[in-house]
C-alpha positions in Angstrom: -3.0 -6.3 28.1 0.7 -5.7 28.5 1.9 -4.7 25.0 3.6 -1.5 24.0 3.2 0.5 20.8 6.1 0.0 18.4 8.1 3.1 17.6 6.6 5.0 20.5 8.0 8.4 19.5 8.7 10.1 16.2 7.0 10.3 12.8 6.9 6.5 12.3 4.6 5.7 15.1 2.5 2.5 14.8 -1.0 2.7 13.3 -3.9 1.4 15.4 -4.8 -1.4 13.0 -1.2 -2.8 13.2 -1.4 -2.7 17.0 -4.7 -4.6 17.0 -3.2 -7.3 14.8 -0.2 -7.6 17.2 -2.6 -7.9 20.2 -4.2 -10.9 18.4 -0.8 -12.4 17.8 0.2 -11.9 21.4 -2.9 -13.8 22.5 -2.2 -16.6 19.9 -5.6 -16.3 18.4 -6.9 -15.4 14.9 -7.8 -11.8 14.4 -11.4 -12.9 13.7 -11.7 -14.4 17.2 -9.9 -11.4 18.7 -12.3 -9.0 17.0 -15.5 -10.9 17.8 -14.7 -11.7 21.5 -12.7 -8.7 22.7 -13.3 -5.8 20.3 -17.0 -6.0 19.3 -18.3 -6.0 23.0 -16.4 -2.8 23.5 -17.4 -1.2 20.2 -21.1 -1.8 21.1 -20.8 -1.1 24.8 -24.3 -0.2 26.1 -25.9 -1.1 22.8 -27.3 -4.3 21.3 -24.6 -6.3 19.5 -25.7 -7.2 15.9 -25.8 -10.8 14.8 -23.6 -10.0 11.8 -20.2 -8.9 13.1 -18.1 -8.6 10.0 -14.5 -7.6 10.2 -14.0 -4.0 8.9 -12.0 -4.1 5.7 -11.0 -0.5 5.1 -8.5 1.8 6.8 -10.9 4.2 8.5 -10.0 2.8 12.0 -6.7 4.7 11.6 -8.3 8.0 10.4 -10.1 10.8 12.1 -13.8 10.0 11.7 -16.2 8.2 14.0 -14.9 4.7 13.3 -11.5 5.7 14.5 -12.9 7.3 17.6 -14.8 4.2 18.7 -11.9 1.9 17.9 -9.6 4.1 20.0 -12.0 3.8 23.0 -12.3 0.0 22.5 -8.5 -0.5 22.3 -7.9 1.9 25.3 -10.3 -0.1 27.3 -8.8 -3.4 26.3 -5.2 -2.3 26.9 -5.9 -0.2 30.0 -4.4 2.9 28.2 -5.6 6.4 27.4 -3.2 7.6 24.7 -4.0 5.5 21.6 -5.5 8.5 19.8 -1.9 9.2 18.6 -2.0 5.9 16.7 -4.6 7.5 14.5 -5.2 10.8 12.8 -7.7 11.9 15.4 -5.4 14.6 16.9 -5.5 16.3 13.4 -9.3 16.5 13.3 -9.4 20.3 13.6 -6.3 20.9 11.5 -6.6 18.8 8.3 -9.4 18.1 5.9 -10.5 14.5 6.2 -11.4 14.1 2.6 -9.0 11.7 0.8 -6.5 12.1 3.6 -6.2 8.4 4.5 -6.0 5.5 2.0 -8.4 2.7 2.7 -6.0 0.0 1.6 -2.5 -1.0 2.8 0.8 0.0 1.4 4.2 -0.9 2.7 8.0 -0.5 2.2 9.4 -4.1 1.8 12.9 -2.9 2.9 11.5 -1.3 6.1 9.7 -4.5 7.0 12.9 -6.5 6.3 15.0 -4.2 8.4 12.6 -4.4 11.4 12.6 -8.2 11.3 16.4 -8.6 10.6 17.3 -6.3 13.5 15.1 -7.9 16.0 12.8 -4.9 16.3 9.0 -5.1 16.7 7.5 -5.5 13.3 4.7 -3.0 12.7 3.1 -0.8 10.0 3.7 2.9 10.7 0.8 5.4 10.6 2.5 7.4 7.9 1.9 4.6 5.4 -1.9 5.3 5.8 -1.6 8.9 4.6 -2.8 8.9 1.0 -0.3 11.5 -0.3 2.7 9.5 0.9 3.8 7.3 -2.0 7.5 6.8 -1.3 9.7 5.7 1.6 12.2 8.6 2.2 14.6 6.3 4.1 15.1 3.8 1.2 14.0 6.0 -1.7 11.6 3.3 -2.9 8.0 3.6 -3.9 5.6 2.1 -1.4 4.1 -1.2 -2.6 0.4 -2.0 -2.7 0.5 -5.3 -4.5 1.7 -8.6 -3.2 4.7 -9.8 -5.3 3.7 -13.4 -4.8 -0.1 -13.6 -5.4 -0.7 -10.2 -7.1 -3.4 -9.1 -4.7 -3.6 -5.3 -4.5 -5.6 -2.8 -2.5 -5.4 -5.1 0.5 -7.7 -4.3 3.5 -6.4 -3.6 7.0 -7.9 -6.7 8.6 -8.7 -10.2 7.7 -9.8 -13.4 9.5 -6.2 -14.8 9.9 -4.0 -11.8 9.0 -0.7 -10.9 10.6 1.4 -7.8 10.6 3.6 -7.4 7.5 2.0 -10.3 5.7 -0.2 -10.5 2.6 -3.9 -10.5 3.3 -4.5 -13.1 0.6 -1.6 -15.6 0.5 -0.2 -14.9 3.9 3.4 -14.6 2.8 5.9 -12.2 4.4 6.2 -9.0 2.5 9.5 -7.8 3.8 12.4 -8.3 1.4 15.5 -6.6 0.0 14.9 -5.3 -3.5 17.3 -3.5 -5.9 16.8 0.2 -6.3 15.5 0.0 -9.8 12.0 1.4 -9.3 10.5 4.4 -11.0 12.3 7.7 -10.5 11.4 9.5 -7.3 11.2 13.3 -7.4 12.5 15.7 -4.8 9.0 16.8 -4.0 7.7 13.3 -3.3 10.6 12.6 -0.9 10.0 16.0 0.8 6.3 15.3 1.2 7.0 11.9 2.9 9.5 13.4 5.3 7.2 16.3 6.0 4.3 14.0 6.9 6.6 12.1 9.2 7.7 15.4 10.8 4.0 16.4 11.2 3.0 13.0 12.7 5.8 13.3 15.2 4.1 16.3 16.7 1.0 14.3 17.6 2.8 11.1 18.4 3.6 12.1 22.0 2.1 10.7 25.2 1.3 14.0 26.8 -0.2 15.5 23.7 0.6 18.7 21.8 -2.0 21.4 21.1 -2.1 21.7 17.3 -3.2 25.0 15.7 -6.5 25.0 14.0 -6.5 24.9 10.2 -7.8 28.5 9.5 -5.2 30.0 11.9 -2.3 28.1 10.2 -3.5 29.1 6.8 -3.9 32.8 7.7 -0.4 32.8 9.3 1.2 31.4 6.2 -0.7 33.8 3.9 0.0 36.9 5.9 3.7 36.1 6.6 4.9 34.8 3.2 2.3 36.0 0.7 1.5 39.6 1.8 -1.9 38.6 3.1 -3.0 37.8 -0.5 -5.1 34.6 -0.9 -4.7 34.9 -4.7 -0.9 35.1 -4.5 -0.8 32.1 -2.1 -3.1 30.1 -4.3 -1.1 30.7 -7.4 2.2 29.9 -5.7 0.9 26.6 -4.2 -1.3 25.4 -7.1 -4.5 25.8 -5.2 -7.6 27.7 -6.4 -7.6 31.2 -4.7 -11.3 30.8 -3.9 -10.4 27.7 -1.9 -7.7 29.5 0.0 -10.2 32.2 1.0 -12.5 29.5 2.5 -9.6 27.8 4.2 -8.5 31.1 5.8 -12.1 31.9 6.8 -12.5 28.5 8.5 -15.4 27.4 6.3 -13.7 24.0 6.1 -10.2 22.8 7.0 -7.4 22.9 4.5 -5.9 19.7 3.0 -2.5 18.3 3.9 -1.1 19.2 0.5 -1.5 22.9 1.1 0.7 22.8 4.2 3.3 20.5 2.7 3.5 22.7 -0.4 3.8 25.8 1.7 6.6 24.2 3.7 8.4 23.2 0.5 8.1 26.7 -1.0 8.9 28.7 2.1 11.1 26.5 4.2 8.7 26.6 7.2 8.8 23.5 9.3 5.8 21.4 10.4 6.4 22.5 14.0 6.3 26.2 12.9 3.1 25.7 10.9 1.1 23.6 13.3 2.4 24.4 16.8 4.3 27.8 17.2 3.5 30.0 14.1 6.9 31.5 14.7 8.4 31.8 11.2 11.9 32.8 10.3 11.2 34.9 7.3 14.8 35.9 6.7 15.9 32.3 6.5 13.0 31.2 4.3 13.9 29.1 1.2 12.0 31.1 -1.3 11.5 28.3 -3.8 9.1 28.9 -6.7 8.1 25.4 -7.8 5.4 24.6 -10.3 2.7 22.7 -8.5 -0.1 20.9 -10.3 -3.4 22.6 -9.5 -5.0 20.6 -6.6 -8.5 19.4 -7.4 -10.7 16.9 -5.6 -11.2 13.6 -7.5 -14.0 11.2 -6.5 -12.8 7.8 -5.5 -14.8 6.1 -8.2 -13.3 8.3 -10.9 -9.8 7.7 -9.5 -10.5 3.9 -9.5 -11.6 4.3 -13.2 -8.4 6.1 -14.0 -6.2 3.5 -12.2 -8.0 0.7 -14.1 -7.4 2.3 -17.5 -3.8 2.9 -16.6 -3.3 -0.7 -15.5 -5.0 -2.1 -18.6 -2.9 0.1 -20.9 0.3 -0.9 -19.1 -0.7 -4.6 -19.4 -1.2 -4.1 -23.1 2.1 -2.3 -23.4 3.8 -5.3 -21.7 2.6 -7.6 -24.4 -0.2 -9.3 -22.5 1.8 -10.9 -19.8 -1.0 -10.2 -17.3 -4.5 -11.5 -17.7 -7.7 -9.5 -17.0 -8.0 -11.4 -13.7 -4.5 -10.4 -12.7 -5.3 -6.7 -13.4 -8.5 -7.0 -11.3 -6.6 -8.7 -8.4 -4.1 -5.8 -8.5 -6.9 -3.4 -7.8 -8.8 -5.7 -5.4 -11.9 -5.7 -7.7 -13.6 -8.5 -9.6 -12.8 -9.4 -13.2 -16.6 -8.8 -13.9 -16.1 -5.1 -12.8 -13.2 -4.7 -15.2 -15.2 -6.1 -18.1 -18.2 -3.9 -17.2 -16.3 -0.7 -16.9 -13.7 -1.1 -19.7 -15.0 -3.8 -22.1 -12.9 -2.7 -25.1 -9.6 -2.6 -23.3 -10.4 -5.8 -21.4 -11.2 -7.6 -24.7 -8.0 -6.5 -26.3 -6.0 -7.6 -23.2 -7.8 -11.0 -23.1 -6.9 -11.7 -26.7 -3.3 -10.5 -26.3 -2.9 -12.6 -23.1 -4.3 -15.7 -24.9 -1.7 -15.3 -27.7 1.0 -14.7 -25.0 0.0 -17.9 -23.2 0.0 -19.9 -26.4 3.5 -18.7 -27.3 4.8 -19.3 -23.8 3.3 -22.8 -23.9 4.9 -23.6 -27.2 8.3 -22.2 -26.0 8.0 -24.4 -22.8 7.3 -27.4 -25.0 10.3 -26.8 -27.2 12.5 -26.3 -24.1 11.2 -29.5 -22.5 11.7 -31.4 -25.8 15.4 -30.2 -26.0 16.0 -31.3 -22.4 14.4 -34.7 -22.9 16.4 -35.3 -26.1 19.7 -34.3 -24.4 19.0 -36.5 -21.4 17.9 -39.6 -23.3 20.9 -39.3 -25.7 23.2 -39.1 -22.7 21.6 -42.2 -21.1 21.8 -44.1 -24.4 25.5 -43.4 -24.7 25.9 -45.1 -21.3 23.6 -48.0 -22.3 20.8 -46.9 -19.9 17.1 -46.9 -20.8 15.4 -44.6 -18.3 11.7 -44.7 -17.5 9.3 -42.0 -18.5 8.8 -40.8 -14.9 12.6 -40.6 -14.4 13.0 -38.6 -17.6 10.3 -36.2 -16.5 11.9 -35.7 -13.1 15.4 -35.1 -14.5 14.0 -32.6 -17.0 12.4 -30.4 -14.4 9.0 -32.2 -13.9 7.6 -33.9 -10.9 7.3 -37.4 -12.3 3.6 -37.3 -12.8 1.9 -36.6 -16.1 -1.0 -34.2 -15.8 -1.0 -33.6 -19.6 -0.4 -35.9 -22.6 2.1 -33.7 -24.4 5.0 -34.6 -22.0 4.3 -38.3 -22.4 4.3 -37.9 -26.2 7.5 -35.8 -26.3 9.3 -38.5 -24.2 8.0 -41.3 -26.3 9.0 -39.5 -29.6 12.4 -38.7 -28.2 13.0 -42.3 -27.2 12.0 -43.5 -30.6 14.3 -41.0 -32.4 17.3 -41.9 -30.2 16.8 -45.6 -30.7 17.0 -45.0 -34.5 20.4 -43.3 -34.2 23.4 -45.3 -35.4 
């Protein structure tokens, strides 16, 4: 298949799931048919193909585990290539800890998508958006979005039956747009982290491949050069438990991405120096002493619970403008799950939302009544008696009465205007 990866070089190389979606678009078929007819036979090459061939819904195809490996082989076979490992995090398998490295749902920068489309470039979703620690776009200083602004669906999967690159997985609307820079404040460390991850991914996003240094070697080099060989000193400086630093340096298990980014921020070492050369310029080191939060692993279910409580409290603070269903959609879970896990908060929100809807409905009725009264009075001054459907259309309706209250308001307004002298 004659299709090239978007952003072939640099830290914003295309992720494999985005490339697969573009292949389906190039063939003018739905992704469901593309997956079933072209990908599945290659995924199960030499093995029986199961009857149930569901589309994968998480982001592991862009990660560094077995799912990514078999998808790379399938896509290489389909496209007659041999370098699609760089569209995933597989090159970092011996360097970074896989736990919580990649997010299983989509995020995006709407301005980046808009710029790609408006400048005639290939619309794609960069691999850097898959890294869980990346929460901001350093180019536009905006927080990455995870929730569709039109339908409210959040935690969207990589694939769907009829999905397209840059579009919502639920309503299908284009997600690129220009938005004002009025989002939550972005810290220097968040911006630095995003740029550092892009710099790191630029090392593996090359056709010929770069030999990355193993995790334990990189940790020992940073410890010995900048922290006098002391794991305790390094752990305190980077907000990581010293006992963990000992295991990282011994090669018991690979170090997380956060360790290397924090070390780069504190010492000024570049990603290339850390992961490729180990040639540090100690004299030119930055020597920052930032206060990092202690890095501790959080299970996904506990993190989901914390996100749910935060969303419910935010919805309550906003006066009940969101329903329990809207909060559930924002986290891509069912409303039943919300009620089961946080019944008290969900009950308070449901009551507050009901009051909000009642007040909004009353306000809409009063606004509609004022418009109807003004329009009928203007018509009466010209000697015109409009029909009910015409009144509704002129006052913002569609000329059809799905509820009785509009009909009653118009009837009452006509009667009152007719009684005027």
